[in-house]
C-alpha positions as CSV (number, residue, x, y, z in Angstrom):
1,X,-0.2,0.1,-0.1
2,X,3.0,2.5,0.9
3,X,4.6,1.4,-2.9
4,X,1.3,2.5,-4.8
5,X,0.6,5.8,-2.5
6,X,4.1,7.1,-3.2
7,X,3.2,8.1,-7.0
8,X,0.4,10.1,-8.1
9,X,-2.3,7.7,-9.7
10,X,-6.4,7.2,-9.0
11,X,-4.8,4.1,-7.0
12,X,-4.1,6.5,-3.9
13,X,-7.3,8.0,-4.1
14,X,-8.9,4.6,-4.6
15,X,-8.0,3.9,-0.8
16,X,-9.5,7.2,0.2
17,X,-12.8,6.2,-1.3
18,X,-13.0,2.8,0.0
19,X,-12.2,4.1,3.2
20,X,-14.6,6.9,3.9
21,X,-16.7,4.0,2.4
22,X,-15.9,2.0,5.2
23,X,-16.0,5.2,8.1
24,X,-19.7,6.1,6.5
25,X,-20.7,2.3,7.0
26,X,-19.3,1.8,10.4
27,X,-21.3,5.1,11.6
28,X,-24.6,3.4,9.9
29,X,-24.5,0.5,11.4
30,X,-23.5,1.8,15.0
31,X,-25.7,4.4,15.3
32,X,-28.6,3.4,12.7
33,X,-28.5,6.7,11.1
34,X,-30.3,5.9,7.8
35,X,-29.6,9.3,6.3
36,X,-25.5,8.6,6.1
37,X,-26.9,6.4,3.2
38,X,-26.8,10.0,1.3
39,X,-23.0,10.4,2.1
40,X,-22.4,7.0,1.2
41,X,-24.0,7.2,-2.1
42,X,-21.8,10.3,-2.7
43,X,-18.8,8.6,-1.4
44,X,-19.4,5.6,-3.8
45,X,-20.0,7.7,-6.7
46,X,-16.8,9.8,-6.8
47,X,-15.3,6.8,-5.7
48,X,-16.6,5.3,-8.8
49,X,-15.5,8.5,-11.0
50,X,-12.1,7.6,-9.4
51,X,-11.9,4.2,-10.1
52,X,-14.6,1.6,-11.8
53,X,-13.2,-1.0,-8.7
54,X,-15.6,1.1,-6.3
55,X,-18.0,-1.7,-8.2
56,X,-15.9,-4.6,-6.1
57,X,-17.1,-2.4,-2.4
58,X,-20.7,-2.1,-3.7
59,X,-20.3,-5.9,-4.5
60,X,-19.3,-7.0,-1.7
61,X,-21.7,-4.8,0.5
62,X,-24.8,-6.2,-1.7
63,X,-23.7,-9.6,-0.7
64,X,-22.9,-8.5,3.1
65,X,-26.5,-6.9,3.3
66,X,-28.4,-10.0,2.6
67,X,-26.6,-12.5,4.8
68,X,-26.6,-10.3,8.4
69,X,-29.3,-8.2,9.9
70,X,-28.4,-5.4,8.0
71,X,-30.4,-6.2,5.6
72,X,-33.0,-4.5,7.2
73,X,-31.9,-1.0,5.3
74,X,-32.5,-2.5,2.0
75,X,-35.9,-1.1,2.6
76,X,-35.2,1.9,3.9
77,X,-35.6,5.0,1.4
78,X,-32.6,6.8,2.4
79,X,-30.4,3.5,0.9
80,X,-32.3,3.5,-2.3
81,X,-32.0,7.4,-2.2
82,X,-28.0,7.1,-1.7
83,X,-28.5,4.4,-4.4
84,X,-29.5,7.5,-6.9
85,X,-26.9,10.1,-5.3
86,X,-23.9,7.3,-6.6
87,X,-25.9,6.7,-9.7
88,X,-26.7,10.2,-10.6
89,X,-22.4,10.9,-9.9
90,X,-21.7,8.2,-12.2
91,X,-24.2,9.0,-14.8
92,X,-21.8,11.5,-17.3
93,X,-19.3,8.5,-17.3
94,X,-22.0,5.9,-18.2
95,X,-23.0,7.9,-20.7
96,X,-19.7,8.8,-21.8
97,X,-18.9,5.3,-22.2
98,X,-22.4,4.2,-24.0
99,X,-21.7,6.9,-26.5
100,X,-17.9,5.7,-27.4
101,X,-18.6,2.4,-27.3
102,X,-18.1,0.8,-23.8
103,X,-14.1,1.4,-24.0
104,X,-13.4,0.4,-20.4
105,X,-15.0,-3.1,-20.9
106,X,-13.2,-4.0,-24.2
107,X,-9.8,-2.7,-22.0
108,X,-10.6,-4.9,-19.2
109,X,-11.2,-7.6,-21.6
110,X,-7.7,-7.2,-23.3
111,X,-6.3,-6.6,-20.0
112,X,-7.7,-10.6,-18.7
113,X,-6.7,-12.0,-22.5
114,X,-3.8,-10.6,-22.7
115,X,-2.0,-8.8,-20.0
116,X,-2.7,-10.2,-17.0
117,X,-1.2,-13.5,-15.9
118,X,-4.1,-16.0,-14.5
119,X,-3.2,-16.4,-10.4
120,X,-4.4,-19.3,-8.7
121,X,-6.1,-18.5,-5.8
122,X,-3.0,-19.6,-3.5
123,X,-0.7,-17.7,-5.6
124,X,-3.5,-14.7,-4.9
125,X,-3.4,-15.2,-2.0
126,X,0.0,-15.2,-1.2
127,X,0.6,-11.6,-3.4
128,X,-2.1,-10.3,-0.7
129,X,-0.1,-11.5,2.2
130,X,3.0,-9.9,0.8
131,X,1.8,-6.7,-0.3
132,X,0.9,-6.1,3.3
133,X,3.8,-6.9,4.8
134,X,4.2,-10.6,6.5
135,X,4.0,-10.1,9.6
136,X,0.9,-7.4,9.4
137,X,-1.2,-11.0,9.1
138,X,-1.1,-10.6,13.0
139,X,-3.1,-7.4,13.1
140,X,-5.3,-8.0,9.9
141,X,-6.3,-11.5,10.2
142,X,-7.4,-11.1,14.0
143,X,-9.7,-8.4,12.5
144,X,-11.6,-10.3,10.3
145,X,-11.9,-13.4,13.0
146,X,-13.1,-10.3,15.1
147,X,-15.6,-9.4,12.9
148,X,-17.2,-12.9,12.1
149,X,-17.0,-13.9,16.0
150,X,-17.0,-11.3,18.2
151,X,-20.4,-10.8,20.1
152,X,-19.7,-7.6,20.8
153,X,-18.9,-7.3,16.4
154,X,-22.3,-8.8,15.4
155,X,-24.0,-5.4,14.2
156,X,-20.8,-5.1,12.0
157,X,-20.6,-9.1,10.5
158,X,-21.8,-7.6,7.3
159,X,-18.4,-5.8,6.7
160,X,-16.5,-9.0,7.7
161,X,-18.6,-10.6,4.5
162,X,-18.0,-7.9,2.1
163,X,-14.4,-8.1,2.7
164,X,-15.0,-12.0,2.1
165,X,-16.9,-11.6,-1.1
166,X,-14.4,-9.1,-2.2
167,X,-11.7,-11.3,-2.0
168,X,-13.8,-14.4,-3.6
169,X,-15.0,-12.0,-6.7
170,X,-11.3,-10.7,-7.0
171,X,-10.0,-14.6,-6.8
172,X,-12.7,-15.6,-9.2
173,X,-12.2,-12.5,-11.8
174,X,-8.5,-13.5,-11.7
175,X,-7.4,-9.7,-10.7
176,X,-4.1,-8.8,-9.1
177,X,-3.5,-8.6,-5.8
178,X,-3.0,-5.2,-5.6
179,X,-6.5,-4.8,-6.5
180,X,-7.5,-5.7,-2.8
181,X,-5.5,-3.4,-1.1
182,X,-8.7,-0.9,-0.4
183,X,-10.4,-3.4,1.1
184,X,-7.5,-4.2,4.0
185,X,-7.8,-1.0,6.3
186,X,-10.9,-2.9,7.4
187,X,-9.7,-5.5,8.6
188,X,-6.7,-3.6,10.3
189,X,-8.6,-1.1,11.8
190,X,-10.9,-4.4,13.6
191,X,-7.6,-6.1,14.0
192,X,-6.0,-3.4,16.1
193,X,-9.8,-2.6,18.0
194,X,-10.1,-6.4,18.6
195,X,-6.2,-6.8,19.9
196,X,-6.1,-3.0,22.3
197,X,-9.1,-5.1,24.0
198,X,-7.2,-8.5,24.6
199,X,-3.4,-7.2,25.1
200,X,-4.8,-4.6,27.5
201,X,-6.9,-7.0,29.5
202,X,-5.0,-10.3,29.0
203,X,-2.1,-10.7,26.9
204,X,-0.3,-7.3,28.2
205,X,3.0,-9.3,28.2
206,X,3.4,-9.6,24.3
207,X,2.3,-6.2,23.4
208,X,5.7,-5.0,22.8
209,X,7.2,-8.0,21.3
210,X,3.9,-8.1,18.8
211,X,5.0,-4.4,18.2
212,X,8.3,-5.0,17.7
213,X,8.0,-8.0,15.5
214,X,5.9,-5.6,13.5
215,X,8.1,-3.1,13.2
216,X,11.3,-4.8,12.2
217,X,9.4,-6.9,9.3
218,X,8.1,-3.1,8.3
219,X,11.8,-1.8,8.3
220,X,13.3,-5.0,6.4
221,X,10.1,-4.8,3.4
222,X,10.4,-1.0,3.6
223,X,13.0,-1.4,0.2
224,X,10.4,-3.2,-1.6
225,X,7.9,-0.5,-1.1
226,X,9.9,2.9,-1.0
227,X,13.1,3.5,-4.0
228,X,15.2,4.0,-1.0
229,X,18.1,1.8,-2.1
230,X,20.4,2.5,-5.2
231,X,19.3,-0.2,-7.7
232,X,22.7,-2.4,-7.4
233,X,22.0,-2.4,-3.6
234,X,18.7,-3.3,-4.0
235,X,19.4,-6.0,-6.3
236,X,21.7,-7.7,-3.5
237,X,19.7,-7.0,-0.9
238,X,16.7,-8.9,-2.9
239,X,18.7,-11.4,-3.4
240,X,19.9,-11.5,0.0
241,X,16.8,-12.0,1.6
242,X,15.5,-14.2,-1.1
243,X,12.0,-12.5,-2.0
244,X,10.3,-13.0,-5.1
245,X,6.9,-11.2,-5.7
246,X,3.7,-12.7,-7.0
247,X,3.9,-11.5,-11.0
248,X,0.9,-10.7,-12.2
249,X,1.4,-9.5,-15.8
250,X,2.6,-12.2,-18.7
251,X,5.8,-9.7,-19.4
252,X,9.0,-11.0,-19.1
253,X,10.7,-9.4,-15.9
254,X,14.0,-8.0,-15.3
255,X,16.2,-8.1,-12.1
256,X,14.0,-5.1,-10.8
257,X,10.3,-5.7,-9.6
258,X,8.3,-3.2,-11.4
259,X,7.6,-0.7,-9.2
260,X,10.7,0.3,-8.8
261,X,12.0,0.1,-12.9
262,X,9.2,2.3,-13.5
263,X,11.1,4.7,-11.9
264,X,13.5,4.6,-14.4
265,X,14.5,5.7,-18.3
266,X,11.8,7.4,-19.2
267,X,13.4,10.2,-20.7
268,X,16.2,8.4,-22.3
269,X,12.9,6.4,-24.1
270,X,11.6,9.5,-25.1
271,X,14.7,10.9,-26.6
272,X,15.1,7.5,-28.5
273,X,11.7,7.9,-29.9
274,X,12.4,11.7,-30.6
275,X,15.7,10.5,-32.5
276,X,13.7,8.4,-34.7
277,X,10.8,11.2,-35.1
278,X,13.6,13.7,-36.3
279,X,14.4,11.5,-39.3
280,X,11.0,11.9,-40.9
281,X,10.3,14.0,-43.6
282,X,7.6,17.4,-42.5
283,X,4.8,15.7,-44.0
284,X,5.3,12.7,-41.9
285,X,5.8,14.5,-38.9
286,X,2.2,15.9,-40.0
287,X,0.5,12.9,-39.5
288,X,2.7,10.6,-37.7
289,X,1.7,9.7,-34.0
290,X,3.7,7.7,-30.9
291,X,1.8,4.4,-30.1
292,X,2.7,2.8,-26.5
293,X,1.3,0.2,-24.9
294,X,0.7,1.6,-21.8
295,X,-0.1,4.5,-20.0
296,X,3.5,4.3,-18.2
297,X,5.1,4.8,-22.0
298,X,2.6,7.3,-23.0
299,X,2.6,9.5,-20.1
300,X,7.0,9.7,-20.9
301,X,5.7,10.7,-24.2
302,X,3.4,13.3,-22.9
303,X,5.5,14.7,-20.4
304,X,8.7,14.9,-22.3
305,X,7.2,15.3,-25.3
306,X,7.4,19.6,-25.8
307,X,11.3,19.3,-24.5
308,X,12.3,16.3,-27.7
309,X,9.8,18.1,-30.2
310,X,7.2,15.1,-30.0
311,X,3.6,14.5,-31.5
312,X,0.9,13.7,-28.3
313,X,1.2,9.9,-27.7
314,X,-1.9,7.3,-28.5
315,X,-2.2,4.5,-26.2
316,X,-4.0,1.0,-26.5
317,X,-3.1,-2.3,-25.0
318,X,-4.3,-3.8,-28.1
319,X,-2.3,-5.5,-30.8
320,X,-2.9,-2.5,-33.6
321,X,-3.1,-4.1,-36.7
322,X,-2.7,-2.3,-40.0
323,X,-6.6,-2.1,-40.7
324,X,-7.0,-1.2,-37.4
325,X,-4.3,2.0,-37.8
326,X,-6.1,3.1,-41.1
327,X,-8.8,3.2,-39.2
328,X,-7.7,5.6,-36.2
329,X,-6.4,7.6,-38.8
330,X,-2.8,6.6,-38.1
331,X,-0.1,6.9,-41.0
332,X,0.4,3.4,-41.7
333,X,3.4,4.2,-43.5
334,X,5.1,5.6,-40.5
335,X,4.9,2.6,-38.4
336,X,5.7,0.0,-41.2
337,X,8.5,2.0,-42.0
338,X,10.3,2.3,-38.4
339,X,8.2,-0.6,-37.0
340,X,7.8,2.3,-33.7
341,X,6.4,0.3,-31.0
342,X,8.1,1.8,-27.7
């Protein structure tokens, strides 16, 4: 989670919207203030505009409500008013999607068929475990147990089922482990509350050892979240520990994990592309586009484009054929001559 929020993207805000949603759900179930469904609908609608994965949260909530006594909220007018608020906020995006042939659905299909590796349930769970600091299981697993079995948590049982439903959906959809990260603050908070009661009242002597263990493992794993070591030292450190991350994409990885490798080479790539671009005639430059296979590559061309006199990038997650290039008004002669796929 620390690594994902270390750079600007929709993922950092995704955590915020999920956490705000969890807070409002806890308040609703604790106080039975049904007017808060309006606020939850606002958070859900804005969250969907940021990232479509908030649908996972809503799917888990629906399942949790149906399986617990909190299903009584389904007959509340405030619940459906909140749902209407969410739909209203998300409606402009839905209309745009419909007008443009549902490109996000195409993106998701292409990502699953061409980009994402098919992880087994065990590999997915391993990825979740590693992404959240190995020893933090001492916090979040008691939190999940607390939500399901503690007598004083019965009104929050819906949240435990929400967590399980989201996990099951992502495993079934063969998603990436980090897709599940926004759900983890829920069980971290529950675990912290449960452990505070247990350690204060019964197991005081193990409070310090548990805290020290979590802190030490956090420091050991910190270079895998933040780029605090030079490349050579990081590779030696990673090899010494023998830690291998769960790779959720099909492309072949180098010595550096994806998050670390993505900090390097972007300006050199743009400079190299510019070297090819500058060999074109004025007529070819007028019709030329640069094709990138992902938003990182396209973003680099966009960011460094003015410095190196490059046209705006064209991004796609699909393999583009000559027919597609014609349909997109991309100059086939340029790509066929230079095979410029960055």
